[in-house]
KEGU-806459 format. One record per residue (C-alpha): chain; x, y, z; residue in three letters. Coordinates in steps of 0.02 Angstrom, whole numbers. Example, Ala and Ser with C-alpha at 12.3 -4.5 7.8 and 13.67 -1.06 7.14 Angstrom:
BEGIN
+-----+--------+--------+--------+------+
: mol :      X :      Y :      Z : type :
+-----+--------+--------+--------+------+
:   A :    615 :   -225 :    390 :  ALA :
:   A :    684 :    -53 :    357 :  SER :
+-----+--------+--------+--------+------+
end
This chain:
BEGIN
+-----+--------+--------+--------+------+
: mol :      X :      Y :      Z : type :
+-----+--------+--------+--------+------+
:   A :  -1186 :   2209 :   -715 :  UNK :
:   A :  -1082 :   2245 :   -868 :  UNK :
:   A :   -949 :   2120 :   -807 :  UNK :
:   A :  -1086 :   1988 :   -784 :  UNK :
:   A :  -1150 :   2011 :   -962 :  UNK :
:   A :   -973 :   2007 :  -1029 :  UNK :
:   A :   -942 :   1839 :   -943 :  UNK :
:   A :  -1107 :   1771 :  -1013 :  UNK :
:   A :  -1063 :   1831 :  -1188 :  UNK :
:   A :   -891 :   1754 :  -1180 :  UNK :
:   A :   -960 :   1588 :  -1120 :  UNK :
:   A :  -1092 :   1590 :  -1259 :  UNK :
:   A :   -961 :   1630 :  -1390 :  UNK :
:   A :   -847 :   1492 :  -1328 :  UNK :
:   A :   -992 :   1368 :  -1333 :  UNK :
:   A :  -1035 :   1415 :  -1513 :  UNK :
:   A :   -853 :   1395 :  -1565 :  UNK :
:   A :   -844 :   1226 :  -1478 :  UNK :
:   A :  -1004 :   1162 :  -1560 :  UNK :
:   A :   -947 :   1223 :  -1731 :  UNK :
:   A :   -781 :   1135 :  -1709 :  UNK :
:   A :   -866 :    973 :  -1657 :  UNK :
:   A :   -984 :    980 :  -1808 :  UNK :
:   A :   -834 :   1008 :  -1922 :  UNK :
:   A :   -745 :    859 :  -1847 :  UNK :
:   A :   -899 :    749 :  -1866 :  UNK :
:   A :   -922 :    804 :  -2049 :  UNK :
:   A :   -741 :    770 :  -2089 :  UNK :
:   A :   -748 :    602 :  -2001 :  UNK :
:   A :   -906 :    549 :  -2095 :  UNK :
:   A :   -835 :    609 :  -2259 :  UNK :
:   A :   -674 :    515 :  -2231 :  UNK :
:   A :   -772 :    358 :  -2182 :  UNK :
:   A :   -899 :    355 :  -2326 :  UNK :
:   A :   -819 :    450 :  -2469 :  UNK :
:   A :   -639 :    395 :  -2470 :  UNK :
:   A :   -511 :    266 :  -2424 :  UNK :
:   A :   -595 :    117 :  -2509 :  UNK :
:   A :   -486 :     98 :  -2665 :  UNK :
:   A :   -367 :    -32 :  -2596 :  UNK :
:   A :   -506 :   -135 :  -2519 :  UNK :
:   A :   -613 :   -125 :  -2676 :  UNK :
:   A :   -471 :   -184 :  -2788 :  UNK :
:   A :   -429 :   -325 :  -2668 :  UNK :
:   A :   -612 :   -375 :  -2671 :  UNK :
:   A :   -612 :   -369 :  -2862 :  UNK :
:   A :   -465 :   -489 :  -2870 :  UNK :
:   A :   -554 :   -619 :  -2762 :  UNK :
:   A :   -735 :   -594 :  -2818 :  UNK :
:   A :   -823 :   -725 :  -2925 :  UNK :
:   A :   -699 :   -860 :  -2876 :  UNK :
:   A :   -557 :   -752 :  -2942 :  UNK :
:   A :   -622 :   -769 :  -3120 :  UNK :
:   A :   -642 :   -584 :  -3163 :  UNK :
:   A :   -514 :   -494 :  -3273 :  UNK :
:   A :   -436 :   -377 :  -3145 :  UNK :
:   A :   -340 :   -269 :  -3269 :  UNK :
:   A :   -496 :   -236 :  -3372 :  UNK :
:   A :   -608 :   -194 :  -3225 :  UNK :
:   A :   -497 :   -107 :  -3098 :  UNK :
:   A :   -534 :     64 :  -3173 :  UNK :
:   A :   -715 :     43 :  -3117 :  UNK :
:   A :   -673 :     17 :  -2933 :  UNK :
:   A :   -691 :    186 :  -2846 :  UNK :
:   A :   -609 :    256 :  -2691 :  UNK :
:   A :   -764 :    339 :  -2623 :  UNK :
:   A :   -880 :    192 :  -2593 :  UNK :
:   A :   -860 :     12 :  -2536 :  UNK :
:   A :   -908 :   -124 :  -2658 :  UNK :
:   A :  -1056 :   -240 :  -2628 :  UNK :
:   A :  -1032 :   -421 :  -2679 :  UNK :
:   A :  -1163 :   -557 :  -2699 :  UNK :
:   A :  -1115 :   -726 :  -2770 :  UNK :
:   A :  -1167 :   -909 :  -2773 :  UNK :
:   A :  -1152 :  -1062 :  -2884 :  UNK :
:   A :  -1079 :  -1235 :  -2885 :  UNK :
:   A :   -904 :  -1169 :  -2918 :  UNK :
:   A :   -911 :  -1082 :  -2749 :  UNK :
:   A :  -1010 :  -1216 :  -2658 :  UNK :
:   A :   -984 :  -1382 :  -2750 :  UNK :
:   A :  -1111 :  -1478 :  -2646 :  UNK :
:   A :  -1257 :  -1361 :  -2671 :  UNK :
:   A :  -1390 :  -1388 :  -2804 :  UNK :
:   A :  -1398 :  -1243 :  -2926 :  UNK :
:   A :  -1431 :  -1210 :  -3108 :  UNK :
:   A :  -1278 :  -1100 :  -3113 :  UNK :
:   A :  -1094 :  -1135 :  -3105 :  UNK :
:   A :  -1072 :   -953 :  -3055 :  UNK :
:   A :  -1188 :   -807 :  -3020 :  UNK :
:   A :  -1092 :   -656 :  -2963 :  UNK :
:   A :  -1126 :   -469 :  -2948 :  UNK :
:   A :  -1006 :   -336 :  -2888 :  UNK :
:   A :  -1074 :   -158 :  -2876 :  UNK :
:   A :   -994 :      7 :  -2828 :  UNK :
:   A :  -1148 :    117 :  -2850 :  UNK :
:   A :  -1181 :    262 :  -2970 :  UNK :
:   A :  -1200 :    140 :  -3115 :  UNK :
:   A :  -1031 :     55 :  -3096 :  UNK :
:   A :  -1022 :   -133 :  -3078 :  UNK :
:   A :  -1006 :   -305 :  -3158 :  UNK :
:   A :  -1126 :   -452 :  -3160 :  UNK :
:   A :  -1079 :   -626 :  -3221 :  UNK :
:   A :  -1183 :   -782 :  -3253 :  UNK :
:   A :  -1104 :   -948 :  -3304 :  UNK :
:   A :  -1207 :  -1103 :  -3339 :  UNK :
:   A :  -1174 :  -1280 :  -3395 :  UNK :
:   A :  -1306 :  -1298 :  -3530 :  UNK :
:   A :  -1419 :  -1449 :  -3535 :  UNK :
:   A :  -1547 :  -1360 :  -3644 :  UNK :
:   A :  -1546 :  -1222 :  -3774 :  UNK :
:   A :  -1436 :  -1067 :  -3770 :  UNK :
:   A :  -1546 :   -931 :  -3693 :  UNK :
:   A :  -1519 :   -811 :  -3838 :  UNK :
:   A :  -1597 :   -774 :  -4007 :  UNK :
:   A :  -1526 :   -890 :  -4138 :  UNK :
:   A :  -1625 :   -862 :  -4297 :  UNK :
:   A :  -1544 :   -796 :  -4455 :  UNK :
:   A :  -1583 :   -613 :  -4421 :  UNK :
:   A :  -1512 :   -634 :  -4246 :  UNK :
:   A :  -1347 :   -694 :  -4318 :  UNK :
:   A :  -1344 :   -549 :  -4441 :  UNK :
:   A :  -1379 :   -425 :  -4302 :  UNK :
:   A :  -1533 :   -359 :  -4392 :  UNK :
:   A :  -1662 :   -422 :  -4268 :  UNK :
:   A :  -1651 :   -261 :  -4167 :  UNK :
:   A :  -1674 :    -86 :  -4236 :  UNK :
:   A :  -1505 :    -28 :  -4170 :  UNK :
:   A :  -1402 :   -182 :  -4212 :  UNK :
:   A :  -1279 :   -256 :  -4090 :  UNK :
:   A :  -1093 :   -281 :  -4059 :  UNK :
:   A :   -993 :   -436 :  -4100 :  UNK :
:   A :   -812 :   -481 :  -4064 :  UNK :
:   A :   -737 :   -564 :  -4219 :  UNK :
:   A :   -675 :   -739 :  -4179 :  UNK :
:   A :   -791 :   -756 :  -4029 :  UNK :
:   A :   -955 :   -852 :  -4037 :  UNK :
:   A :  -1076 :   -732 :  -3954 :  UNK :
:   A :  -1152 :   -559 :  -3961 :  UNK :
:   A :  -1179 :   -405 :  -3856 :  UNK :
:   A :  -1349 :   -334 :  -3814 :  UNK :
:   A :  -1447 :   -246 :  -3680 :  UNK :
:   A :  -1410 :   -387 :  -3558 :  UNK :
:   A :  -1224 :   -379 :  -3591 :  UNK :
:   A :  -1105 :   -493 :  -3685 :  UNK :
:   A :  -1132 :   -680 :  -3700 :  UNK :
:   A :  -1017 :   -817 :  -3764 :  UNK :
:   A :  -1020 :  -1005 :  -3779 :  UNK :
:   A :   -875 :  -1124 :  -3754 :  UNK :
:   A :   -848 :  -1311 :  -3763 :  UNK :
:   A :   -785 :  -1424 :  -3626 :  UNK :
:   A :   -729 :  -1585 :  -3706 :  UNK :
:   A :   -704 :  -1671 :  -3538 :  UNK :
:   A :   -878 :  -1624 :  -3477 :  UNK :
:   A :   -933 :  -1492 :  -3353 :  UNK :
:   A :   -967 :  -1535 :  -3172 :  UNK :
:   A :  -1100 :  -1453 :  -3066 :  UNK :
:   A :  -1258 :  -1516 :  -3150 :  UNK :
:   A :  -1350 :  -1681 :  -3133 :  UNK :
:   A :  -1349 :  -1710 :  -3321 :  UNK :
:   A :  -1179 :  -1715 :  -3407 :  UNK :
:   A :  -1145 :  -1580 :  -3535 :  UNK :
:   A :  -1000 :  -1511 :  -3633 :  UNK :
:   A :  -1075 :  -1340 :  -3670 :  UNK :
:   A :  -1039 :  -1184 :  -3568 :  UNK :
:   A :  -1134 :  -1020 :  -3578 :  UNK :
:   A :  -1067 :   -862 :  -3498 :  UNK :
:   A :  -1148 :   -690 :  -3494 :  UNK :
:   A :  -1064 :   -533 :  -3426 :  UNK :
:   A :  -1139 :   -361 :  -3402 :  UNK :
:   A :  -1019 :   -218 :  -3364 :  UNK :
:   A :  -1096 :    -50 :  -3320 :  UNK :
:   A :   -982 :     99 :  -3338 :  UNK :
:   A :  -1078 :    237 :  -3249 :  UNK :
:   A :  -1240 :    327 :  -3293 :  UNK :
:   A :  -1239 :    397 :  -3471 :  UNK :
:   A :  -1353 :    547 :  -3489 :  UNK :
:   A :  -1387 :    690 :  -3607 :  UNK :
:   A :  -1451 :    695 :  -3785 :  UNK :
:   A :  -1343 :    822 :  -3874 :  UNK :
:   A :  -1241 :    769 :  -4024 :  UNK :
:   A :  -1079 :    775 :  -3925 :  UNK :
:   A :  -1156 :    676 :  -3782 :  UNK :
:   A :  -1224 :    546 :  -3902 :  UNK :
:   A :  -1053 :    525 :  -3982 :  UNK :
:   A :   -975 :    510 :  -3810 :  UNK :
:   A :  -1105 :    381 :  -3762 :  UNK :
:   A :  -1073 :    283 :  -3922 :  UNK :
:   A :   -887 :    275 :  -3884 :  UNK :
:   A :   -926 :    222 :  -3706 :  UNK :
:   A :  -1046 :     89 :  -3767 :  UNK :
:   A :   -914 :     16 :  -3881 :  UNK :
:   A :   -785 :     14 :  -3742 :  UNK :
:   A :   -910 :    -62 :  -3621 :  UNK :
:   A :   -957 :   -195 :  -3750 :  UNK :
:   A :   -773 :   -243 :  -3771 :  UNK :
:   A :   -750 :   -252 :  -3583 :  UNK :
:   A :   -906 :   -360 :  -3572 :  UNK :
:   A :   -839 :   -481 :  -3702 :  UNK :
:   A :   -668 :   -489 :  -3621 :  UNK :
:   A :   -749 :   -521 :  -3452 :  UNK :
:   A :   -859 :   -661 :  -3520 :  UNK :
:   A :   -713 :   -743 :  -3610 :  UNK :
:   A :   -600 :   -728 :  -3457 :  UNK :
:   A :   -732 :   -810 :  -3347 :  UNK :
:   A :   -762 :   -947 :  -3475 :  UNK :
:   A :   -576 :   -985 :  -3484 :  UNK :
:   A :   -561 :   -986 :  -3295 :  UNK :
:   A :   -703 :  -1112 :  -3283 :  UNK :
:   A :   -640 :  -1229 :  -3419 :  UNK :
:   A :   -466 :  -1225 :  -3342 :  UNK :
:   A :   -532 :  -1260 :  -3166 :  UNK :
:   A :   -638 :  -1404 :  -3230 :  UNK :
:   A :   -497 :  -1482 :  -3334 :  UNK :
:   A :   -600 :  -1475 :  -3491 :  UNK :
:   A :   -457 :  -1514 :  -3607 :  UNK :
:   A :   -518 :  -1380 :  -3728 :  UNK :
:   A :   -413 :  -1239 :  -3796 :  UNK :
:   A :   -450 :  -1073 :  -3710 :  UNK :
:   A :   -554 :   -945 :  -3802 :  UNK :
:   A :   -456 :   -804 :  -3880 :  UNK :
:   A :   -480 :   -643 :  -3783 :  UNK :
:   A :   -553 :   -515 :  -3904 :  UNK :
:   A :   -463 :   -352 :  -3939 :  UNK :
:   A :   -601 :   -263 :  -4037 :  UNK :
:   A :   -788 :   -259 :  -4064 :  UNK :
:   A :   -886 :   -215 :  -4220 :  UNK :
:   A :  -1056 :   -133 :  -4230 :  UNK :
:   A :  -1168 :   -236 :  -4344 :  UNK :
:   A :  -1278 :    -87 :  -4389 :  UNK :
:   A :  -1226 :     93 :  -4363 :  UNK :
:   A :  -1341 :    235 :  -4415 :  UNK :
:   A :  -1275 :    413 :  -4434 :  UNK :
:   A :  -1397 :    558 :  -4446 :  UNK :
:   A :  -1296 :    717 :  -4458 :  UNK :
:   A :  -1439 :    833 :  -4507 :  UNK :
:   A :  -1579 :    762 :  -4400 :  UNK :
:   A :  -1663 :    713 :  -4563 :  UNK :
:   A :  -1706 :    532 :  -4595 :  UNK :
:   A :  -1673 :    556 :  -4780 :  UNK :
:   A :  -1492 :    599 :  -4744 :  UNK :
:   A :  -1463 :    447 :  -4633 :  UNK :
:   A :  -1309 :    345 :  -4674 :  UNK :
:   A :  -1299 :    164 :  -4621 :  UNK :
:   A :  -1137 :     69 :  -4599 :  UNK :
:   A :  -1147 :   -120 :  -4601 :  UNK :
:   A :   -975 :   -201 :  -4593 :  UNK :
:   A :  -1054 :   -366 :  -4646 :  UNK :
:   A :  -1093 :   -304 :  -4821 :  UNK :
:   A :  -1017 :   -391 :  -4973 :  UNK :
:   A :   -915 :   -521 :  -4878 :  UNK :
:   A :   -824 :   -651 :  -4981 :  UNK :
:   A :   -914 :   -793 :  -4895 :  UNK :
:   A :  -1081 :   -725 :  -4961 :  UNK :
:   A :  -1021 :   -685 :  -5137 :  UNK :
:   A :  -1107 :   -839 :  -5208 :  UNK :
:   A :  -1276 :   -752 :  -5191 :  UNK :
:   A :  -1301 :   -675 :  -5363 :  UNK :
:   A :  -1414 :   -710 :  -5513 :  UNK :
:   A :  -1267 :   -770 :  -5617 :  UNK :
:   A :  -1239 :   -923 :  -5509 :  UNK :
:   A :  -1418 :   -945 :  -5450 :  UNK :
:   A :  -1546 :   -963 :  -5590 :  UNK :
:   A :  -1717 :   -906 :  -5534 :  UNK :
:   A :  -1662 :   -747 :  -5446 :  UNK :
:   A :  -1716 :   -576 :  -5504 :  UNK :
:   A :  -1587 :   -511 :  -5627 :  UNK :
:   A :  -1490 :   -354 :  -5591 :  UNK :
:   A :  -1385 :   -291 :  -5445 :  UNK :
:   A :  -1392 :   -380 :  -5277 :  UNK :
:   A :  -1319 :   -333 :  -5108 :  UNK :
:   A :  -1263 :   -460 :  -4979 :  UNK :
:   A :  -1247 :   -456 :  -4791 :  UNK :
:   A :  -1156 :   -583 :  -4684 :  UNK :
:   A :  -1127 :   -608 :  -4499 :  UNK :
:   A :   -958 :   -545 :  -4438 :  UNK :
:   A :   -933 :   -660 :  -4289 :  UNK :
:   A :   -804 :   -761 :  -4386 :  UNK :
:   A :   -857 :   -910 :  -4282 :  UNK :
:   A :   -826 :  -1095 :  -4308 :  UNK :
:   A :  -1001 :  -1133 :  -4243 :  UNK :
:   A :  -1119 :  -1016 :  -4336 :  UNK :
:   A :  -1129 :   -921 :  -4499 :  UNK :
:   A :  -1262 :   -827 :  -4596 :  UNK :
:   A :  -1282 :   -741 :  -4764 :  UNK :
:   A :  -1422 :   -638 :  -4838 :  UNK :
:   A :  -1444 :   -572 :  -5014 :  UNK :
:   A :  -1567 :   -440 :  -5075 :  UNK :
:   A :  -1607 :   -375 :  -5247 :  UNK :
:   A :  -1559 :   -191 :  -5245 :  UNK :
:   A :  -1702 :    -91 :  -5319 :  UNK :
:   A :  -1611 :     74 :  -5287 :  UNK :
:   A :  -1443 :     30 :  -5365 :  UNK :
:   A :  -1375 :    155 :  -5490 :  UNK :
:   A :  -1354 :     23 :  -5625 :  UNK :
:   A :  -1532 :    -40 :  -5605 :  UNK :
:   A :  -1624 :    -22 :  -5771 :  UNK :
:   A :  -1791 :     13 :  -5687 :  UNK :
:   A :  -1862 :   -160 :  -5713 :  UNK :
:   A :  -1980 :   -212 :  -5573 :  UNK :
:   A :  -2000 :   -393 :  -5514 :  UNK :
:   A :  -2157 :   -486 :  -5559 :  UNK :
:   A :  -2260 :   -576 :  -5428 :  UNK :
:   A :  -2169 :   -726 :  -5352 :  UNK :
:   A :  -2002 :   -678 :  -5428 :  UNK :
:   A :  -1865 :   -708 :  -5300 :  UNK :
:   A :  -1789 :   -548 :  -5231 :  UNK :
:   A :  -1715 :   -614 :  -5069 :  UNK :
:   A :  -1608 :   -762 :  -5013 :  UNK :
:   A :  -1551 :   -819 :  -4841 :  UNK :
:   A :  -1430 :   -955 :  -4787 :  UNK :
:   A :  -1370 :  -1000 :  -4613 :  UNK :
:   A :  -1282 :  -1140 :  -4519 :  UNK :
:   A :  -1276 :  -1185 :  -4335 :  UNK :
:   A :  -1164 :  -1317 :  -4257 :  UNK :
:   A :  -1176 :  -1414 :  -4094 :  UNK :
:   A :  -1292 :  -1343 :  -3962 :  UNK :
:   A :  -1320 :  -1188 :  -4069 :  UNK :
:   A :  -1396 :  -1300 :  -4203 :  UNK :
:   A :  -1518 :  -1374 :  -4078 :  UNK :
:   A :  -1559 :  -1199 :  -4014 :  UNK :
:   A :  -1593 :  -1130 :  -4188 :  UNK :
:   A :  -1699 :  -1280 :  -4239 :  UNK :
:   A :  -1802 :  -1266 :  -4081 :  UNK :
:   A :  -1827 :  -1079 :  -4110 :  UNK :
:   A :  -1899 :  -1109 :  -4283 :  UNK :
:   A :  -1996 :  -1259 :  -4221 :  UNK :
:   A :  -2089 :  -1153 :  -4095 :  UNK :
:   A :  -2154 :  -1051 :  -4241 :  UNK :
:   A :  -2201 :  -1206 :  -4340 :  UNK :
:   A :  -2064 :  -1169 :  -4466 :  UNK :
:   A :  -1977 :  -1337 :  -4475 :  UNK :
:   A :  -2002 :  -1486 :  -4591 :  UNK :
:   A :  -2149 :  -1594 :  -4543 :  UNK :
:   A :  -2251 :  -1446 :  -4475 :  UNK :
:   A :  -2274 :  -1427 :  -4289 :  UNK :
:   A :  -2179 :  -1476 :  -4133 :  UNK :
:   A :  -2089 :  -1642 :  -4141 :  UNK :
:   A :  -2071 :  -1765 :  -3998 :  UNK :
:   A :  -1886 :  -1787 :  -4031 :  UNK :
:   A :  -1819 :  -1620 :  -3968 :  UNK :
:   A :  -1702 :  -1533 :  -4088 :  UNK :
:   A :  -1732 :  -1654 :  -4232 :  UNK :
:   A :  -1858 :  -1655 :  -4372 :  UNK :
:   A :  -1999 :  -1781 :  -4370 :  UNK :
:   A :  -1950 :  -1907 :  -4502 :  UNK :
:   A :  -1845 :  -1837 :  -4643 :  UNK :
:   A :  -1960 :  -1705 :  -4711 :  UNK :
:   A :  -2036 :  -1823 :  -4837 :  UNK :
:   A :  -1893 :  -1873 :  -4951 :  UNK :
:   A :  -1737 :  -1834 :  -4853 :  UNK :
:   A :  -1642 :  -1991 :  -4902 :  UNK :
:   A :  -1669 :  -1959 :  -5086 :  UNK :
:   A :  -1607 :  -1782 :  -5071 :  UNK :
:   A :  -1774 :  -1707 :  -5123 :  UNK :
:   A :  -1866 :  -1584 :  -5014 :  UNK :
:   A :  -2029 :  -1635 :  -4934 :  UNK :
:   A :  -2180 :  -1521 :  -4939 :  UNK :
:   A :  -2158 :  -1457 :  -4761 :  UNK :
:   A :  -2321 :  -1382 :  -4704 :  UNK :
:   A :  -2429 :  -1396 :  -4860 :  UNK :
:   A :  -2607 :  -1452 :  -4837 :  UNK :
:   A :  -2649 :  -1616 :  -4921 :  UNK :
:   A :  -2795 :  -1541 :  -5017 :  UNK :
:   A :  -2687 :  -1408 :  -5097 :  UNK :
:   A :  -2524 :  -1502 :  -5116 :  UNK :
:   A :  -2547 :  -1525 :  -5304 :  UNK :
:   A :  -2639 :  -1364 :  -5340 :  UNK :
:   A :  -2650 :  -1182 :  -5291 :  UNK :
:   A :  -2602 :  -1113 :  -5122 :  UNK :
:   A :  -2685 :   -958 :  -5051 :  UNK :
:   A :  -2579 :   -843 :  -4944 :  UNK :
:   A :  -2655 :   -716 :  -4827 :  UNK :
:   A :  -2596 :   -536 :  -4812 :  UNK :
:   A :  -2567 :   -573 :  -4628 :  UNK :
:   A :  -2427 :   -695 :  -4669 :  UNK :
:   A :  -2268 :   -616 :  -4604 :  UNK :
:   A :  -2131 :   -610 :  -4736 :  UNK :
:   A :  -2186 :   -764 :  -4837 :  UNK :
:   A :  -2040 :   -870 :  -4895 :  UNK :
:   A :  -1998 :  -1049 :  -4938 :  UNK :
:   A :  -1863 :  -1126 :  -4829 :  UNK :
:   A :  -1763 :  -1286 :  -4850 :  UNK :
:   A :  -1673 :  -1375 :  -4709 :  UNK :
:   A :  -1526 :  -1495 :  -4711 :  UNK :
:   A :  -1411 :  -1577 :  -4586 :  UNK :
:   A :  -1224 :  -1611 :  -4602 :  UNK :
:   A :  -1070 :  -1651 :  -4501 :  UNK :
:   A :   -956 :  -1498 :  -4498 :  UNK :
:   A :   -789 :  -1498 :  -4405 :  UNK :
:   A :   -849 :  -1654 :  -4315 :  UNK :
:   A :  -1011 :  -1574 :  -4251 :  UNK :
:   A :  -1190 :  -1604 :  -4302 :  UNK :
:   A :  -1241 :  -1449 :  -4399 :  UNK :
:   A :  -1407 :  -1384 :  -4462 :  UNK :
:   A :  -1422 :  -1280 :  -4621 :  UNK :
:   A :  -1570 :  -1174 :  -4671 :  UNK :
:   A :  -1588 :  -1083 :  -4836 :  UNK :
:   A :  -1739 :   -986 :  -4895 :  UNK :
:   A :  -1800 :   -896 :  -5050 :  UNK :
:   A :  -1906 :   -741 :  -5029 :  UNK :
:   A :  -2024 :   -697 :  -5172 :  UNK :
:   A :  -2088 :   -525 :  -5216 :  UNK :
:   A :  -2274 :   -515 :  -5180 :  UNK :
:   A :  -2386 :   -371 :  -5129 :  UNK :
:   A :  -2547 :   -421 :  -5042 :  UNK :
:   A :  -2673 :   -290 :  -4990 :  UNK :
:   A :  -2734 :   -294 :  -4811 :  UNK :
:   A :  -2867 :   -426 :  -4786 :  UNK :
:   A :  -2839 :   -501 :  -4958 :  UNK :
:   A :  -2755 :   -661 :  -5014 :  UNK :
:   A :  -2632 :   -703 :  -5152 :  UNK :
:   A :  -2634 :   -860 :  -5256 :  UNK :
:   A :  -2476 :   -963 :  -5278 :  UNK :
:   A :  -2496 :  -1082 :  -5422 :  UNK :
:   A :  -2422 :  -1256 :  -5424 :  UNK :
:   A :  -2305 :  -1199 :  -5564 :  UNK :
:   A :  -2239 :  -1051 :  -5464 :  UNK :
:   A :  -2221 :  -1159 :  -5310 :  UNK :
:   A :  -2117 :  -1283 :  -5409 :  UNK :
:   A :  -2003 :  -1141 :  -5465 :  UNK :
:   A :  -1978 :  -1086 :  -5286 :  UNK :
:   A :  -1937 :  -1265 :  -5235 :  UNK :
:   A :  -1810 :  -1287 :  -5375 :  UNK :
:   A :  -1725 :  -1122 :  -5333 :  UNK :
:   A :  -1720 :  -1163 :  -5148 :  UNK :
:   A :  -1632 :  -1327 :  -5187 :  UNK :
:   A :  -1511 :  -1237 :  -5302 :  UNK :
:   A :  -1475 :  -1111 :  -5164 :  UNK :
:   A :  -1439 :  -1252 :  -5040 :  UNK :
:   A :  -1322 :  -1342 :  -5160 :  UNK :
:   A :  -1231 :  -1181 :  -5205 :  UNK :
:   A :  -1215 :  -1130 :  -5021 :  UNK :
:   A :  -1140 :  -1297 :  -4971 :  UNK :
:   A :  -1016 :  -1299 :  -5115 :  UNK :
:   A :   -962 :  -1116 :  -5126 :  UNK :
:   A :   -772 :  -1109 :  -5118 :  UNK :
:   A :   -769 :   -959 :  -5000 :  UNK :
:   A :   -923 :  -1010 :  -4902 :  UNK :
:   A :   -931 :  -1064 :  -4720 :  UNK :
:   A :   -988 :  -1246 :  -4753 :  UNK :
:   A :   -837 :  -1277 :  -4866 :  UNK :
:   A :   -716 :  -1204 :  -4739 :  UNK :
:   A :   -795 :  -1310 :  -4601 :  UNK :
:   A :   -775 :  -1469 :  -4704 :  UNK :
:   A :   -961 :  -1511 :  -4702 :  UNK :
:   A :  -1003 :  -1686 :  -4764 :  UNK :
:   A :  -1137 :  -1820 :  -4753 :  UNK :
:   A :  -1272 :  -1693 :  -4792 :  UNK :
:   A :  -1452 :  -1748 :  -4780 :  UNK :
:   A :  -1594 :  -1640 :  -4846 :  UNK :
:   A :  -1732 :  -1634 :  -4716 :  UNK :
:   A :  -1871 :  -1548 :  -4809 :  UNK :
:   A :  -1945 :  -1380 :  -4853 :  UNK :
:   A :  -2059 :  -1266 :  -4753 :  UNK :
:   A :  -2188 :  -1145 :  -4821 :  UNK :
:   A :  -2168 :  -1000 :  -4701 :  UNK :
:   A :  -2333 :   -922 :  -4744 :  UNK :
:   A :  -2447 :  -1043 :  -4651 :  UNK :
+-----+--------+--------+--------+------+
end
């Protein structure tokens, strides 16, 4: 009996050992199949993905060994005979937050990005954004976007166009944690990811313009990005927050000061300019500095000008910016025009060089104007159009008066004060266009036509 039990025990032990060995083999086999051995295939896929337009050297570090990449792509570059809005839509993902997505479009309408003055300055969002100096575009939550020109015309759309828009989103893994060290690490990663996004967008744009024989010079591949607004809070106390804005006190915005612009609040002013260093867009903003050390304590009176803005947009960016303001009713002639991207008429007295009255009601044109407390940032803007570097270009300047209106109340702007605002706005436009270090002068702007002024409090 003992021998029988011994044989049973031995057989049972052998069976357990065999099953254990088989399980180990299966586990090893699965692990080898799913968690390794994909690096070569992933990098080969990266080279060919998106019609071979991706920058392999910039992105190869993202391709893992442990998981196979998943590629989805379409567009007229891949299938010339298909009808699509896109030249290229491509996404390559490796899981765990690693991947790249690209969209390239031949534009027949506006650039699908914010284009108002605060967008150019990077102040539209609370956290700012990244720009790559020398590249027309920005970086945001949806990745980096750039625009390029194709002199010979882009194929792939029914309507001919010479404007190319490319957006690229590169995701560099999941960034977690909220400690100071983790936030600093995340900030460094964000900057690196932004630069990779810009380089990817530019590489794709250049690949497209080359493939389509555009005859345009390739975009310069950026080597750095700048943060337009960087807040540092070392003591977790908002009063100790330090803000770095690399666009402060640029030479191109140095013309904004009360010495050269009569009508501005006297005293110290600070300026902020966009740092794209683009040939297609530029923006400047000036603000009276109430907290400056050399301020004598004088406070502005009602309707005294304490803020100035000036911006220019060329080509399709000009049309995009004009349309953006038009949707808010903030263009000469008041309201939406039938001629897309152009003012209705000339703003009243465009040919004579005098600003029209924009959106003023006929009954109050010669008298007082009442402004509600619900008017958002009331200011008087003046528009003009020029030819700059051979492209149609729109200019917008505005003067921002100091006025405090209690909730539910109204403020009265007299005809005399309105006339002062108009004169200063015209002076600002003339000074902006003629400033030796300003963007319009460097772009050779000429044949300027004043289109009219807009009361941005209606």
